[in-house]
C-alpha positions in Angstrom: -216.2 -14.3 -129.3 -218.3 -11.3 -128.4 -216.9 -8.0 -129.6 -220.0 -5.8 -129.0 -218.4 -4.0 -126.1 -215.3 -3.1 -128.0 -216.5 -2.2 -131.5 -217.1 1.4 -130.6 -213.5 2.0 -129.4 -212.0 0.4 -132.5 -214.2 2.3 -134.9 -213.5 5.6 -133.0 -209.8 5.1 -133.4 -210.2 4.2 -137.0 -212.2 7.3 -137.7 -209.7 9.5 -135.8 -207.1 7.9 -138.0 -208.8 8.9 -141.2 -210.9 5.9 -142.2 -214.1 7.0 -144.0 -216.8 5.6 -146.3 -215.9 2.2 -147.9 -213.0 1.5 -145.6 -215.0 2.1 -142.5 -217.9 0.0 -143.8 -215.6 -2.9 -144.5 -214.0 -2.6 -141.0 -217.5 -2.7 -139.4 -218.2 -5.9 -141.3 -214.9 -7.5 -140.3 -215.7 -6.7 -136.6 -219.1 -8.3 -137.0 -217.4 -11.4 -138.5 -215.0 -11.5 -135.6 -218.0 -12.1 -133.3 -218.9 -15.3 -135.1 -218.1 -18.7 -133.5 -215.5 -19.7 -136.1 -214.8 -16.6 -138.1 -213.7 -17.3 -141.6 -213.0 -21.0 -141.1 -213.8 -23.5 -143.9 -213.4 -27.1 -142.8 -212.8 -29.7 -145.5 -216.0 -31.6 -144.7 -218.2 -28.7 -145.9 -216.3 -28.4 -149.2 -216.4 -30.2 -152.5 -213.5 -30.5 -155.0 -213.9 -28.4 -158.1 -214.0 -30.0 -161.5 -212.5 -28.7 -164.7 -212.1 -25.0 -165.4 -212.1 -23.2 -168.8 -208.5 -23.0 -170.0 -206.7 -19.9 -171.1 -204.8 -21.9 -173.8 -208.2 -22.9 -175.4 -209.5 -19.4 -175.5 -209.4 -17.9 -179.0 -207.1 -15.1 -180.0 -209.4 -12.0 -180.6 -209.1 -10.2 -183.9 -206.7 -7.2 -183.8 -209.4 -4.6 -183.6 -211.1 -6.3 -180.7 -207.8 -6.8 -178.9 -207.0 -3.1 -179.2 -210.4 -2.2 -178.0 -210.4 -4.3 -174.9 -206.7 -3.5 -173.9 -207.3 0.2 -174.4 -210.0 0.0 -171.6 -207.7 -2.1 -169.3 -205.5 -0.9 -166.4 -202.7 -3.0 -164.9 -202.7 -2.8 -161.1 -199.8 -4.2 -159.1 -200.0 -4.9 -155.3 -196.8 -3.1 -154.2 -197.3 -2.5 -150.5 -195.0 -5.3 -149.3 -191.6 -4.8 -147.8 -188.8 -7.4 -148.0 -188.9 -8.0 -144.2 -189.0 -11.8 -144.6 -185.7 -11.5 -146.5 -184.2 -9.1 -143.9 -184.9 -5.8 -145.8 -186.8 -2.7 -144.9 -187.6 -1.3 -148.3 -190.0 -2.3 -151.1 -189.7 -5.9 -152.0 -190.3 -5.0 -155.7 -186.9 -3.1 -155.8 -185.0 -6.4 -155.3 -183.1 -7.4 -158.4 -184.9 -10.1 -160.3 -182.2 -10.3 -163.0 -178.8 -8.5 -163.0 -179.5 -4.7 -163.0 -183.3 -5.2 -163.3 -185.6 -5.0 -160.3 -189.1 -6.4 -160.3 -190.5 -2.9 -161.0 -188.1 -2.4 -163.9 -189.4 -5.6 -165.4 -193.0 -4.7 -164.8 -192.6 -1.3 -166.5 -190.9 -2.9 -169.5 -193.7 -5.4 -169.8 -196.4 -2.7 -169.8 -194.5 -0.5 -172.3 -193.9 -3.4 -174.7 -197.6 -4.4 -174.6 -198.6 -0.7 -175.3 -196.3 -0.6 -178.3 -197.5 -4.0 -179.7 -201.2 -3.2 -179.6 -201.2 0.6 -179.8 -203.1 1.1 -176.6 -202.9 3.2 -173.4 -202.7 0.4 -170.8 -201.9 2.4 -167.7 -199.8 1.0 -164.8 -201.0 1.8 -161.3 -199.4 0.6 -158.0 -201.3 0.0 -154.8 -198.5 1.2 -152.4 -198.1 1.5 -148.7 -196.8 4.7 -147.2 -193.3 3.1 -147.0 -193.1 1.8 -150.5 -194.7 4.8 -152.3 -191.7 7.2 -152.8 -189.0 4.7 -153.7 -191.3 2.9 -156.1 -192.5 6.0 -157.8 -188.9 7.1 -158.2 -188.3 3.9 -160.3 -191.3 4.4 -162.5 -190.5 8.0 -163.2 -187.4 6.8 -165.0 -189.6 5.4 -167.8 -190.6 8.1 -170.2 -194.3 8.1 -171.2 -195.3 5.5 -168.6 -197.8 7.8 -167.0 -201.1 8.1 -168.7 -203.0 11.5 -168.5 -205.9 11.4 -166.1 -204.7 8.2 -164.4 -202.8 8.2 -161.1 -199.5 6.2 -160.9 -200.5 4.9 -157.5 -202.9 4.9 -154.6 -202.4 3.9 -151.0 -203.6 0.8 -149.3 -205.7 1.3 -146.2 -204.8 0.7 -142.6 -206.8 -0.2 -139.5 -206.1 -0.5 -135.7 -204.4 -3.6 -134.4 -206.6 -5.2 -131.6 -205.3 -6.6 -128.3 -205.8 -10.3 -128.3 -206.8 -10.4 -124.6 -209.6 -7.8 -124.4 -210.2 -6.8 -128.0 -209.4 -3.1 -127.3 -207.4 -1.2 -129.9 -203.8 -1.7 -128.8 -201.7 1.2 -127.4 -197.9 1.2 -128.1 -196.4 4.6 -127.2 -192.9 3.5 -128.0 -193.9 3.5 -131.7 -197.5 4.6 -132.4 -197.2 3.6 -136.0 -197.1 -0.1 -134.9 -200.6 0.3 -133.6 -201.8 0.2 -137.2 -201.8 -2.5 -139.9 -202.9 -3.1 -143.5 -206.1 -5.2 -143.7 -204.7 -7.7 -146.2 -204.8 -7.4 -150.0 -208.6 -7.8 -150.0 -208.4 -4.1 -149.1 -207.9 -3.3 -152.8 -211.6 -3.0 -153.4 -212.3 -0.4 -150.7 -208.9 1.3 -151.2 -209.8 1.9 -154.9 -213.0 3.6 -153.8 -211.8 5.5 -150.8 -208.8 6.9 -152.6 -210.9 8.2 -155.5 -209.0 5.9 -157.9 -212.0 3.9 -159.0 -213.8 7.1 -160.0 -210.7 8.4 -161.8 -210.2 5.1 -163.8 -213.9 5.1 -164.9 -213.8 8.8 -165.8 -210.7 8.0 -168.0 -212.7 5.5 -169.9 -211.1 2.4 -168.3 -213.5 -0.5 -167.7 -211.4 -3.4 -166.6 -208.5 -4.0 -164.2 -205.9 -6.8 -164.2 -204.5 -7.1 -160.7 -201.5 -9.1 -159.5 -198.6 -9.1 -157.1 -195.6 -7.2 -158.0 -193.4 -10.2 -157.2 -195.0 -12.3 -159.8 -193.3 -11.5 -163.1 -195.4 -14.1 -165.0 -198.5 -11.9 -164.6 -198.7 -10.0 -167.8 -201.9 -8.5 -169.1 -203.3 -11.3 -171.4 -205.4 -10.3 -174.3 -207.2 -13.7 -174.6 -208.4 -13.6 -171.0 -209.3 -9.9 -171.3 -211.4 -10.5 -174.4 -213.0 -13.6 -172.8 -214.0 -11.7 -169.7 -215.3 -8.7 -171.7 -217.3 -10.8 -174.1 -218.9 -12.8 -171.3 -219.5 -9.8 -169.1 -217.6 -11.5 -166.3 -217.5 -9.2 -163.3 -214.6 -11.0 -161.6 -212.2 -13.7 -162.8 -209.5 -15.5 -160.9 -206.6 -17.2 -162.6 -205.8 -20.6 -161.2 -203.0 -23.2 -161.8 -203.1 -26.9 -161.5 -201.8 -27.7 -158.0 -198.4 -29.1 -157.3 -196.4 -29.8 -154.1 -195.0 -26.2 -154.4 -198.6 -24.8 -153.9 -199.4 -26.5 -150.6 -199.2 -23.2 -148.8 -201.3 -21.3 -151.3 -205.1 -20.9 -151.4 -207.2 -23.5 -153.3 -210.5 -23.4 -155.0 -213.5 -25.6 -153.9 -217.2 -25.6 -154.1 -219.2 -24.5 -151.0 -223.0 -24.3 -150.8 -223.3 -24.3 -154.6 -220.7 -21.6 -155.3 -217.0 -21.5 -156.0 -214.9 -20.3 -153.0 -211.2 -19.7 -152.3 -209.9 -21.3 -149.1 -206.7 -19.7 -147.8 -204.3 -21.2 -145.2 -205.7 -19.0 -142.4 -209.2 -20.4 -143.1 -208.2 -24.0 -142.3 -209.3 -25.2 -138.8 -206.7 -26.8 -136.5 -206.3 -30.5 -137.2 -207.6 -30.3 -140.8 -204.7 -31.9 -142.7 -206.5 -32.0 -146.1 -205.2 -28.6 -147.2 -202.0 -30.1 -148.6 -203.8 -32.6 -150.7 -203.1 -31.2 -154.2 -204.9 -34.1 -155.9 -208.2 -33.4 -154.1 -208.0 -29.6 -154.4 -206.8 -29.4 -158.0 -206.9 -25.7 -158.6 -204.7 -23.1 -156.7 -204.9 -19.3 -156.6 -202.3 -17.3 -158.5 -203.6 -13.9 -157.1 -204.0 -12.8 -160.7 -207.5 -11.4 -160.9 -209.6 -9.5 -163.4 -212.2 -6.9 -162.3 -215.0 -5.2 -164.2 -214.6 -1.7 -162.6 -218.2 -0.7 -163.5 -219.5 -3.9 -161.9 -217.4 -3.1 -158.8 -218.8 0.5 -158.6 -222.3 -0.9 -158.9 -221.7 -3.3 -156.0 -220.4 -0.5 -153.9 -223.3 1.8 -154.7 -225.5 -0.8 -153.0 -223.0 -1.7 -150.2 -220.0 0.7 -149.7 -218.0 -2.2 -148.1 -218.5 -4.6 -151.0 -217.5 -7.2 -152.0 -218.2 -9.3 -148.9 -215.0 -11.2 -148.1 -214.4 -13.9 -145.5 -212.5 -12.8 -142.4 -208.9 -13.9 -141.8 -207.7 -13.5 -138.2 -204.0 -13.0 -138.2 -202.4 -13.4 -134.7 -199.1 -11.5 -134.2 -197.4 -9.3 -131.6 -197.8 -5.5 -131.8 -194.1 -5.3 -132.7 -193.5 -8.2 -135.1 -189.8 -8.0 -134.4 -190.4 -8.5 -130.6 -192.2 -11.8 -129.7 -192.5 -10.5 -126.1 -194.5 -7.4 -127.1 -198.3 -7.3 -126.7 -200.2 -10.1 -128.6 -202.6 -8.7 -131.1 -205.0 -9.8 -133.8 -205.1 -8.2 -137.3 -208.4 -8.5 -139.2 -207.5 -9.2 -142.8 -209.1 -10.3 -146.1 -207.8 -11.8 -149.3 -208.8 -10.3 -152.6 -209.2 -13.6 -154.4 -212.0 -14.7 -152.0 -214.3 -12.3 -153.8 -214.9 -15.2 -156.2 -217.3 -16.6 -153.5 -219.4 -13.4 -153.2 -219.6 -11.7 -156.5 -222.4 -13.1 -158.7 -221.3 -14.6 -162.0 -217.6 -14.6 -160.9 -215.5 -17.1 -162.8 -212.2 -18.9 -162.5 -209.9 -19.7 -165.4 -207.1 -22.3 -165.7 -203.8 -20.6 -166.7 -200.4 -22.1 -167.5 -197.7 -22.2 -164.8 -195.7 -19.6 -166.8 -198.2 -17.0 -165.5 -197.4 -17.8 -161.9 -193.8 -17.1 -160.9 -194.2 -15.8 -157.3 -191.1 -14.8 -155.3 -191.9 -15.2 -151.6 -188.5 -16.5 -150.3 -184.9 -16.6 -151.4 -185.7 -20.1 -152.6 -187.9 -18.6 -155.3 -185.5 -15.8 -155.9 -182.7 -18.2 -156.8 -184.9 -19.9 -159.4 -185.9 -16.6 -161.0 -182.3 -15.3 -161.0 -181.0 -18.6 -162.6 -181.2 -19.7 -166.2 -184.5 -21.5 -165.4 -186.0 -18.3 -166.7 -184.8 -16.0 -169.5 -185.8 -12.3 -169.4 -186.7 -11.3 -172.9 -186.4 -7.7 -174.3 -190.2 -7.2 -173.8 -190.1 -8.2 -170.2 -191.4 -11.7 -170.5 -190.0 -14.4 -168.2 -189.5 -17.3 -170.6 -189.1 -20.7 -168.9 -186.0 -22.6 -169.9 -187.1 -25.9 -168.5 -189.6 -28.7 -169.4 -192.1 -29.9 -166.8 -193.0 -28.3 -163.5 -189.6 -26.5 -163.0 -187.0 -26.7 -160.3 -187.9 -26.8 -156.6 -185.3 -25.2 -154.4 -185.0 -25.6 -150.6 -182.2 -23.6 -149.0 -181.2 -23.8 -145.3 -183.0 -21.0 -143.6 -180.1 -20.5 -141.1 -177.8 -19.3 -143.9 -180.0 -18.2 -146.8 -183.3 -16.8 -145.5 -182.0 -13.2 -145.4 -181.0 -11.6 -148.7 -177.6 -10.3 -147.6 -176.6 -13.8 -146.4 -178.1 -15.4 -149.5 -176.1 -13.1 -151.8 -172.9 -13.7 -149.9 -173.2 -17.4 -150.6 -173.9 -16.9 -154.3 -171.4 -14.1 -155.0 -171.1 -15.0 -158.7 -174.9 -15.3 -159.2 -177.2 -18.3 -159.3 -176.1 -21.7 -160.6 -177.7 -23.2 -163.7 -181.0 -24.7 -162.7 -182.7 -25.3 -166.1 -182.0 -29.1 -165.9 -182.7 -29.3 -162.2 -185.7 -31.0 -160.6 -184.9 -30.5 -156.9 -182.1 -28.6 -155.3 -181.6 -28.8 -151.5 -178.8 -27.1 -149.6 -178.2 -27.9 -145.9 -175.6 -26.1 -143.9 -173.2 -23.3 -144.9 -172.3 -23.7 -148.5 -170.9 -21.1 -150.9 -171.0 -21.4 -154.7 -168.5 -20.4 -157.3 -169.2 -19.1 -160.8 -170.7 -21.4 -163.5 -172.0 -24.1 -161.2 -174.5 -26.4 -162.9 -177.2 -28.4 -161.0 -178.8 -31.4 -162.8 -181.7 -33.6 -161.7 -182.2 -34.1 -157.9 -179.3 -32.7 -155.9 -178.6 -32.3 -152.2 -175.6 -30.4 -151.0 -174.4 -30.4 -147.3 -172.0 -28.0 -145.7 -169.9 -26.5 -144.6 -168.2 -26.5 -148.0 -167.4 -24.4 -151.1 -168.6 -25.5 -154.5 -165.8 -24.5 -157.0 -166.3 -22.7 -160.2 -167.7 -24.8 -163.0 -168.6 -27.8 -160.9 -171.5 -29.9 -162.2 -173.7 -31.3 -159.4 -175.8 -34.4 -160.0 -174.6 -35.4 -163.4 
C-alpha cells in the first residue's frame, strides 16, 4: 500500500491537533510502516518457539537495604485510558467494582500504600489516562491521603492521532462528532506519551530510575521486589513478564524468536489463514502486559531517536463511529507496548506465576474475580483460593456481556467458584445467593438457580 500521497495531510492534521516531538516522530514511522507490503505481520513459518525463561520464583530475595534502595527508585504506572464500552459502560473501566465496595483503582491504591509502608519507600503511583478517564479516576485517588509524591504527577495523558479513511488513506472527516476523527495509538504510545507530556523528565528529576507498567484491570500486577532487584542488578533496560500459556491465553500475544531476537506476536500480527496462533504448546510463553522499564535507558534511546523504541505496526480496522457499523470505514495505526522487547537491545523476558496475571477483559473474567476464587487481603493482594489453573467461565453474551445485564442475573453476587474448573452458562439464567459451582458445570436457561444450590457435585 502506497501512502506517499497522503502522509502530508495526515501529519498536517496531527500537528494542528497538537502532536509534537516524540509523538509526531512515532506517527511518521507508523505511516512509513503502513506503506510496507504486509505491515506488522509475522507468519508462523518465520518464527521459532522460545525455550525456557528465567523464573521469578527462582530469583533471590534481595537484602532489606537493597530492596528499599531499588523500590525507592521505582514508579508504578497503570494504563488507565480504557472505558468499559465492551461491558456497556461509558466511564473508566477501572471504576468497576472488583470486590464489594472496592473498585480496581481502590485496590491499586491500597496495594501501593501497603508496599510503601512495608519497605519504607516513596513508590509513586502514576496513571496514563485518556481525556475521558482523567477526572473521575483522579477523584478516586485523591481520597487516599499521602498517595501523591512531591515532584511526581499523579497522571499523564495518552496521545491521539487522526483516524484514516480505509478507501483513500486521507484523514477522516466526521462533522457530526469531530472527536470521533481521533483515536489513541494503542498502549505502545506509553513511551512517546511519557516523553511528550514531560513526565519522563519529571520522573528522572525526582530520582526515579525504573517504572513498573501494567494494565489497571490486572490486580495481580503488584510491584515485585525480586524482579525489580534482578532488573537493576543486570542493568536490564526492558523486561516483559510472561506466563506459561493455557487455553485461556489463546487471544493474547505470545513470545517467539525471530531473526535471532525475542519478539512478541499479537493477534493483529497474524496473517489470515495462520491457525498456529492458538497452539499454546508450541508458543509456550504469553504476554501479561506487565513490563519493567529503565527510564534512563529509555531517555537515551529517545535522545538518538525521538520516536523510540521502534514498534511493529498494528493496523486496526474499524468504522469512524464504532457504535455505527454503517459509518465510514477507517484504519487506526496502533502499537503494543510489549513489542518493544524485539527492538530494545538487551531486553529480557521473565516467567512469572499465574497469580501476577488476573486480567479482566469481559464479564466472564469479572465473575471469577468477584467470586471466592480470589480473596482480597487487607494489603490489596488478590490471593488465589484454588489449586491449578483456576476456573474458566463462559457466559452467554446475549444475556451477560453488558455489565447491567450481568449484575441483574447475579443480584446476590458471584457464586462460589473456588472448586470449579469450567462454568458455562447458555441462555437466560439468574442465580440466587450462596450458589456453589464444583468441577465442570454447564447450565442452560431459561431458569432460576435457587439460593444455596450446589451445581456439579
